[in-house]
C-alpha positions in Angstrom: 87.2 70.2 172.6 84.1 67.6 172.2 81.9 68.4 169.4 78.7 70.3 170.4 75.2 69.2 169.6 72.8 70.7 167.3 70.4 70.2 170.0 67.9 69.5 171.3 65.5 67.5 168.6 68.6 66.5 166.0 71.7 66.8 164.8 73.3 66.5 161.6 76.9 64.9 161.0 79.9 67.2 159.6 80.8 64.5 157.6 79.4 64.5 153.9 77.1 61.4 153.4 76.4 59.4 150.0 73.0 57.7 150.3 70.5 56.7 147.2 67.5 56.1 150.1 67.5 60.0 150.3 66.9 60.5 146.6 63.4 61.2 147.1 63.6 63.9 149.9 62.9 66.6 147.3 59.2 68.2 147.4 57.1 69.6 144.8 58.2 72.5 143.6 58.1 74.3 140.1 61.3 72.3 138.1 63.4 74.6 136.3 64.5 72.9 132.9 67.6 70.9 132.9 70.7 72.6 132.8 72.8 72.7 129.2 76.0 73.3 131.4 78.8 71.0 131.1 79.0 68.7 134.5 80.9 69.7 137.2 83.2 67.4 139.4 82.3 69.0 142.7 80.3 71.9 144.5 82.0 73.9 147.1 79.6 75.3 150.1 80.6 78.0 152.1 78.5 78.8 155.4 77.7 79.5 158.9 76.7 77.6 162.1 76.6 74.1 163.3 72.9 73.0 163.7 69.0 73.9 163.5 69.6 77.6 164.7 66.6 77.3 166.6 66.9 79.4 170.4 70.1 79.3 172.1 73.9 78.7 170.4 76.0 77.0 172.8 79.4 79.1 171.2 77.2 82.3 171.6 76.3 81.7 175.0 79.9 81.5 176.0 80.6 84.4 174.0 78.1 86.5 175.7 79.3 85.2 179.1 83.0 86.0 178.8 81.7 89.4 177.6 80.2 89.5 181.1 76.4 88.6 180.4 74.4 86.7 182.9 72.6 83.6 182.2 69.4 85.0 182.9 70.2 87.6 179.8 71.6 85.0 177.7 68.0 82.9 178.2 65.8 86.1 177.5 67.9 87.1 174.5 67.7 83.7 172.7 64.1 83.2 173.9 62.4 86.0 173.5 59.1 86.6 174.8 59.2 84.0 177.8 60.3 84.3 181.4 62.3 82.7 184.0 60.2 80.8 186.6 60.4 77.7 188.7 58.8 74.7 188.9 56.2 73.8 191.3 58.2 70.6 192.6 61.8 71.9 192.1 63.4 68.4 191.3 60.8 66.1 190.2 61.9 62.8 188.8 62.3 61.8 185.3 62.2 58.6 183.3 65.1 58.5 180.8 65.0 55.9 178.1 69.0 54.4 177.6 68.6 54.2 173.5 72.2 52.2 173.3 70.3 49.0 174.9 67.0 49.4 172.9 65.9 45.7 171.8 68.1 44.2 174.5 67.3 42.5 177.9 68.1 44.8 180.6 71.6 43.6 182.5 72.8 45.7 185.8 75.5 45.2 188.2 77.2 47.3 190.8 80.4 47.3 193.3 77.6 47.5 196.4 74.8 45.1 197.2 71.8 45.8 195.2 68.2 44.6 194.6 66.2 43.5 191.4 62.7 42.6 191.4 62.6 41.7 195.1 66.1 39.2 195.0 69.0 40.7 196.5 72.6 40.3 194.5 75.8 40.4 196.2 78.5 43.4 194.9 80.3 42.1 191.4 77.6 40.0 190.2 75.2 40.5 187.3 71.2 40.6 187.0 69.5 40.2 183.7 65.8 41.0 183.2 64.5 39.3 180.1 61.1 39.3 178.3 59.1 35.7 179.4 56.0 36.6 177.2 52.7 38.4 178.2 53.9 41.3 179.3 55.8 39.6 182.0 60.0 39.4 182.9 62.6 36.7 183.7 65.2 37.3 186.6 68.6 35.5 185.7 72.3 35.5 187.6 75.3 36.0 185.9 78.8 37.0 186.1 79.5 39.6 183.2 77.6 41.6 180.7 77.3 39.0 178.2 76.7 36.4 180.5 76.5 33.5 180.5 73.2 33.5 182.4 72.0 30.8 185.0 68.3 29.6 185.3 66.0 31.9 186.1 65.7 32.9 189.2 62.1 34.1 189.1 59.6 34.1 186.2 56.1 35.8 185.2 57.7 38.8 186.9 55.2 41.9 186.6 56.7 45.0 184.6 55.6 47.0 187.6 58.1 45.0 189.5 60.9 44.2 187.4 62.7 47.5 188.7 66.6 47.4 189.7 67.4 49.2 193.1 70.9 50.4 194.1 72.4 50.2 197.4 71.9 54.3 197.8 70.0 56.8 195.8 71.2 60.1 197.6 72.7 62.6 195.7 75.9 61.8 197.5 76.0 58.2 196.2 79.2 57.3 195.2 80.4 55.0 191.9 80.7 52.3 194.1 76.9 52.7 195.2 75.1 53.1 192.0 73.9 50.6 189.4 75.9 49.7 186.3 74.3 49.2 183.2 75.3 46.7 180.4 75.2 48.6 177.5 77.0 47.0 174.0 78.8 44.6 176.7 79.8 47.5 179.0 78.7 48.3 182.5 78.1 52.3 182.8 76.9 53.7 186.4 73.7 55.4 186.5 72.1 57.2 189.5 68.5 56.3 190.4 66.6 53.4 189.4 66.6 51.1 186.5 63.2 50.0 185.3 62.2 47.5 182.5 59.8 48.7 179.8 58.3 47.1 176.4 57.8 49.3 173.2 55.5 47.4 170.9 56.7 43.8 172.4 60.5 45.2 172.5 62.6 45.3 175.8 63.4 49.1 176.7 66.0 50.1 179.3 64.8 53.0 181.6 66.6 55.2 183.9 64.2 56.8 186.7 66.3 59.7 188.5 65.7 63.1 190.2 66.0 65.6 187.5 68.8 67.5 188.9 70.9 64.1 189.0 69.6 63.8 184.9 70.8 67.1 184.1 73.9 66.5 186.1 74.7 64.0 183.3 73.6 66.2 180.3 75.1 69.7 180.6 78.6 68.5 180.3 77.5 66.1 177.9 76.3 69.2 175.7 78.7 71.9 176.5 82.1 71.3 177.5 82.3 71.6 181.2 85.6 73.5 181.3 83.9 76.8 179.7 82.6 77.4 183.1 86.2 77.6 184.5 86.9 80.6 181.4 87.1 84.3 182.4 87.5 86.7 185.0 85.5 86.5 188.8 82.3 87.4 188.2 78.8 87.0 189.6 78.2 84.1 192.1 82.1 84.3 193.0 82.5 82.1 189.6 84.5 82.9 186.3 82.3 84.8 183.8 81.9 81.3 181.7 79.9 79.7 184.5 77.2 81.6 183.2 77.1 79.7 180.0 77.0 76.6 181.8 74.1 77.9 183.7 71.9 79.3 181.0 72.6 75.4 179.4 71.4 73.7 182.6 68.1 75.9 182.6 67.7 75.3 178.8 68.3 71.6 179.4 65.7 71.6 182.6 63.4 73.4 180.2 63.7 70.9 177.5 63.4 68.3 179.7 60.2 69.1 181.4 58.4 70.7 178.1 56.9 67.5 177.0 56.8 65.0 180.2 55.7 61.5 179.1 56.4 62.0 175.3 57.4 58.3 174.7 54.8 56.8 177.0 57.2 54.6 179.2 59.6 57.4 179.5 59.8 61.3 179.5 63.0 61.5 177.5 65.6 59.7 175.7 69.2 59.6 176.4 70.9 60.6 172.5 70.7 63.6 170.0 67.4 63.1 169.2 66.6 64.5 172.4 69.5 65.8 174.3 72.5 63.8 175.3 72.8 62.4 178.7 75.8 60.6 179.7 74.9 58.9 183.1 77.1 59.3 186.1 80.2 59.0 183.9 79.5 62.4 182.5 79.6 64.3 185.1 82.0 67.1 185.8 81.8 69.3 189.1 81.4 72.8 187.5 78.5 71.4 185.6 76.9 70.1 188.6 77.0 73.6 190.3 75.9 75.2 187.4 72.4 72.4 188.0 72.6 73.0 191.1 72.8 76.9 191.5 69.8 76.8 188.8 67.6 74.2 190.6 64.4 74.4 189.6 64.5 77.3 187.0 62.7 76.8 183.7 61.9 78.9 180.9 58.0 79.6 180.6 56.1 80.8 177.2 53.5 83.7 177.9 50.4 81.4 179.2 52.7 79.3 181.9 53.9 76.7 179.8 57.1 75.3 179.9 59.1 76.1 176.6 60.5 73.6 174.5 63.8 75.5 174.5 66.2 73.8 171.6 69.7 74.7 171.3 72.4 73.9 168.6 76.2 74.3 168.8 76.6 77.4 166.5 73.5 79.6 165.0 76.6 81.3 162.9 75.5 84.8 164.1 71.7 84.9 163.3 69.1 82.5 165.3 66.7 80.9 163.2 63.7 81.7 164.5 60.4 80.0 164.9 58.8 79.8 168.4 61.3 82.3 169.2 61.9 85.7 167.4 65.0 85.8 165.4 67.7 87.9 166.8 71.4 88.7 166.3 73.9 86.2 167.5 76.7 88.6 168.5 78.5 86.0 171.0 78.6 83.3 167.9 81.8 84.6 166.7 83.8 84.2 170.0 87.6 83.6 169.4 90.0 83.7 172.4 92.9 81.6 173.4 90.6 79.3 175.4 87.9 78.9 173.4 87.2 79.8 169.0 84.0 79.0 167.4 85.2 76.3 164.6 81.7 76.7 162.8 81.1 80.5 162.3 82.2 80.1 159.2 82.9 77.0 157.2 83.6 75.4 154.0 83.2 72.2 152.2 83.6 70.5 149.1 81.1 68.0 148.3 82.3 65.8 145.1 79.7 65.5 142.7 79.0 61.7 143.0 77.7 62.6 146.5 75.3 64.8 145.2 74.7 62.0 142.2 74.0 59.6 144.7 71.6 61.6 146.6 69.4 62.6 143.8 70.4 60.1 141.0 67.4 61.1 138.5 69.4 64.4 138.1 72.0 62.4 136.1 75.5 64.0 136.2 75.8 67.3 138.5 75.9 70.4 136.7 75.0 73.1 139.3 73.3 74.0 142.7 71.2 77.0 142.8 69.6 78.5 145.7 65.9 79.8 144.9 64.9 81.6 148.2 66.4 82.8 151.7 65.1 84.0 155.0 66.9 87.2 154.8 68.6 86.8 158.1 72.3 87.8 157.7 75.1 87.2 155.8 74.8 85.6 152.2 70.8 86.6 152.3 70.5 83.9 155.4 69.4 80.5 155.5 68.1 78.6 152.5 64.5 78.0 152.3 64.7 76.3 149.2 67.5 75.1 146.8 67.3 73.4 143.1 70.2 70.7 142.3 70.6 71.0 138.8 71.6 67.9 136.5 72.2 66.8 132.7 68.8 64.9 133.1 66.4 66.7 135.6 66.5 69.7 138.3 65.0 68.5 141.9 64.1 71.0 144.3 63.6 70.9 147.7 64.2 72.7 151.1 67.2 74.1 152.3 67.4 71.3 155.5 66.4 68.6 152.9 69.8 69.7 151.2 71.5 69.7 154.7 70.8 66.8 155.6 71.2 64.7 152.7 74.6 65.7 152.2 75.5 66.0 155.9 76.1 69.9 156.0 76.6 71.5 159.1 73.7 74.1 159.0 71.3 75.2 156.2 72.8 78.6 156.1 75.2 78.2 153.1 75.8 79.5 149.6 77.3 77.7 146.5 80.7 78.8 144.6 81.9 78.2 141.5 82.2 74.5 140.8 85.7 72.8 141.2 87.7 71.7 138.6 88.9 68.2 137.8 91.6 67.2 139.7 94.9 66.4 138.0 96.1 62.8 137.8 97.8 61.5 141.0 101.5 60.4 140.6 102.2 56.3 140.1 102.0 54.3 143.2 105.0 52.2 144.8 104.6 49.2 146.8 105.7 49.2 150.4 105.7 47.3 153.3 103.3 47.6 156.2 103.7 49.0 159.6 103.3 47.7 163.1 103.0 49.2 166.1 105.4 52.2 167.2 105.9 55.3 165.4 108.0 56.5 162.8 109.8 59.9 162.7 110.8 61.4 158.9 113.5 63.8 158.3 113.3 66.6 155.7 115.7 64.3 153.9 113.4 61.4 153.6 115.4 59.5 156.3 113.2 57.4 158.4 113.5 56.4 161.9 111.1 53.4 163.4 110.7 52.7 167.1 108.7 50.1 168.6 107.3 47.5 166.2 106.9 50.2 163.6 108.5 49.4 159.9 110.4 51.7 157.7 107.5 52.8 154.7 110.1 54.7 152.6 111.6 56.6 151.2 110.2 55.2 147.6 113.4 54.7 145.7 113.7 56.3 142.5 111.0 59.0 143.1 112.5 62.8 143.3 110.6 65.1 145.2 110.2 69.2 144.2 110.8 70.1 147.6 111.5 68.7 151.5 109.2 66.3 153.1 107.2 68.2 155.7 104.4 65.5 156.6 103.1 62.3 155.7 100.3 59.5 157.1 100.0 55.8 156.5 96.8 54.0 155.4 94.6 52.2 158.2 96.2 48.8 157.1 99.7 50.0 157.1 100.1 48.9 153.5 100.6 52.4 152.2 101.5 55.6 152.6 101.2 59.4 151.8 104.4 62.1 151.7 104.0 65.7 151.8 106.5 68.6 150.7 106.6 71.8 151.5 105.1 73.2 148.2 101.8 70.7 148.9 102.5 68.1 146.9 101.2 64.9 148.0 102.6 61.8 146.7 100.5 58.4 147.4 102.3 55.2 147.3 101.0 51.3 148.3 97.6 51.3 148.8 97.1 54.8 149.7 94.9 57.1 147.3 95.5 60.4 146.0 92.8 62.8 146.8 94.0 66.0 145.8 96.5 68.7 147.0 97.6 72.6 147.4 100.3 72.3 145.2 98.5 74.4 142.5 96.9 76.9 144.9 98.4 80.3 145.9 98.6 79.9 149.8 99.4 82.6 152.6 101.8 80.6 153.8 103.9 76.8 153.7 102.1 74.1 154.1 103.7 72.1 157.0 101.8 68.9 157.9 99.0 66.4 157.0 96.6 63.4 158.6 94.3 61.1 157.1 90.9 60.0 157.7 90.2 56.7 159.4 89.2 54.8 156.3 92.4 56.3 154.4 90.0 57.9 152.2 90.8 61.5 152.7 93.2 63.9 154.5 93.5 67.1 155.8 96.9 69.4 155.0 97.7 73.0 157.2 99.8 75.6 156.6 102.3 77.2 159.1 99.4 80.2 159.3 96.9 77.4 161.0 94.3 77.0 157.5 93.3 73.8 157.3 92.5 72.2 153.8 90.3 69.0 153.4 90.4 66.6 150.6 88.4 63.5 149.9 86.1 62.5 152.7 88.3 64.6 154.8 85.7 67.0 156.6 86.5 70.6 157.7 86.0 71.4 161.3 88.0 74.8 161.7 91.1 75.7 161.4 93.7 78.8 163.5 93.8 81.1 160.5 92.1 84.1 162.2 94.1 83.3 165.5 96.2 86.3 165.5 97.3 85.0 168.9 99.1 81.6 168.1 102.8 83.2 169.0 104.3 80.5 166.7 103.8 78.5 163.4 101.4 75.5 163.3 103.9 72.8 162.5 101.5 69.6 162.8 98.1 67.9 162.8 96.9 64.8 163.7 93.4 63.4 163.5 90.9 61.8 165.9 90.0 58.1 165.8 86.6 58.7 164.4 87.7 61.4 161.8 85.2 63.9 163.4 88.0 66.1 164.7 91.6 66.9 164.5 94.7 68.5 166.6 97.0 71.6 165.4 100.1 71.6 167.3 102.6 75.2 167.0 106.2 75.1 167.2 105.9 76.4 170.7 103.9 73.3 172.0 100.7 74.9 171.7 97.8 72.3 170.9 94.3 73.5 169.3 91.7 71.1 169.5 88.7 71.1 167.4 85.7 68.5 166.3 85.6 65.5 168.8 89.5 66.0 169.7 90.1 66.2 173.5 93.2 68.0 174.9 95.5 65.9 177.3 98.6 68.3 177.6 101.3 69.7 177.8 100.9 71.6 180.8 100.6 75.5 180.9 104.1 77.0 180.8 105.7 74.0 179.1 108.5 75.0 176.8 110.0 72.3 174.5 114.0 72.2 174.4 113.7 72.5 170.5 111.0 73.6 168.5 108.2 70.8 168.4 107.6 69.9 164.6 105.1 67.3 164.7 102.5 65.8 166.5 101.0 61.8 166.1 97.9 60.3 167.7 97.6 57.3 169.5 95.3 54.6 167.8 91.9 55.0 170.4 92.5 59.2 170.3 93.1 59.3 173.7 96.6 60.7 173.7 99.1 62.2 171.5 103.2 62.4 170.9 104.7 66.0 170.5 108.2 65.6 168.4 110.6 68.5 168.4 113.2 68.8 166.0 116.0 67.3 167.7 114.2 64.3 167.7 112.9 64.3 171.4 109.4 62.9 171.8 106.8 63.8 174.3 103.8 61.5 175.6 100.3 62.7 176.7 97.4 61.2 177.6 97.6 57.5 176.6 100.7 57.7 174.5 103.5 55.6 175.3 107.0 56.4 175.4 109.1 54.5 173.2 112.2 56.3 172.6 113.8 59.2 170.8 116.8 59.7 168.4 117.4 63.1 170.9 121.2 63.2 171.2 122.0 61.6 168.2 124.4 63.0 165.3 121.0 63.5 162.9 121.7 64.5 159.0 118.7 66.7 159.2 115.9 67.9 161.3 113.1 65.5 162.2 110.0 67.0 160.4 107.3 64.4 160.7 105.5 61.6 162.9 103.0 59.1 162.6 101.1 57.0 165.4 100.2 53.4 165.4 
């Protein structure tokens, strides 16, 4: 499932960030004396929600929708005191700055004939508008997003004339008829016009199109469109989950129309600083239907002004208040076989070094103390003020400053007892690098490489205390980890050791591991679906509370970004968290033997499922290279890694 954004206004990453640039973010609050306690190695924070919590929670919206609540009631619940109204002009135009091209010339193309500044261009050619001084623009022709560009076809073009027009601006225009805008070397399709603009002498790319067509690219970028297909049939002849998409459509429309012209040259941006707009490539029929069904509808404040309807991924169970009254968000705890909020409850362990890098004046970290809360919900509610205590000094700040500096999911959290220092890692053993393909490993440590993969082990002379159940290679393929059923983690080559669950009392057996993209952290997962994160691995959820699993979790694989992962069960069910997408298996698929492992492709757009008999099944963009099914193996296949 794609990540849900802490919208609209800003979003904090779910990963921990060390940065000395945030060291001065503390405000002037009374400073208690520095603690005499001993330094700690980390601080563990348990919290709720993902995002600022103002207005609608997206998981809460789908939770209410699946319970039979209409989109109008969802909106009135989150945006108390407002009324649902319509725009005087139902589908006005909107000007969207495409921030990915900020500071660069504007380059466009199309699969049909198009026009730029009065000049016609054949299908497949590229046109570039570049600043030429004194607020004017120069027009050139090229053969790709990166040129090369020929001599100017025209110079001194006024900004009002620096406009690209597609073959069709109709709502039914096809991808072959619209303009494609070059962003970072890739031409992406956008409906409507593309205009050149300037901000303090720097070029800006502006997409001008009807509001509803803009929302076609916003709603599925902000909320998973498949939510609209969930649940039993309800109003409008749609599944009940469709009400969540309609609530999202009205909230996004209201937010877009609340502050017209906020950028001067544009009304809104296309990023998380506003609300995400993916253009035509992001459109999804279910989301488009939700936009069309609510066309013209907005939320208004008393007095008639359109409300700035902020929303976030998960409120944690209580909204944050502010412009709209704080309310209980019962829908936020939604957890079904189709959608389960991984952010309702979360736990993350922050290394002391991360905290000390953010506030170096504290010296060594000795503790974190919450000094005030808003009083709403579990733990006493969201953190209003907090103190970071060290051996040299104490820094006090607002809760959101602490959240932003450390990349926490929300400002609703509580610190727990400091974590003990980790045990020293076992010794390393150099290994040969792996190339392309995949490697299967048995419980006895036997290795079977396919494609261009190279045998990474087992390491000679190392006695493992339990059967091998998982493993992962480092990004440069010059090292690897082995995981045992007892939770022992062994590192070889250039693989670092960041901790294990070997000394912990777990409710079920550890079954698999996955590593972060930079190789500086990893996740372990148990048969019950518990996920444990170490190093720079962030926690995005688990299936530990899913009573409908049906079979044990047997594998985990991380996405390319490290901001999500998949869990797979023995029955072949795949559960996606963070920015992980679901590519299969199809409903009703039954593997010929229990699935024992999952491995992701390098781009994160596919994965392999492996059975105990060595069957390999590929989904998404994963390629099938072969299997060991049918061979006489000394032990069951228990792990897999992709490359």
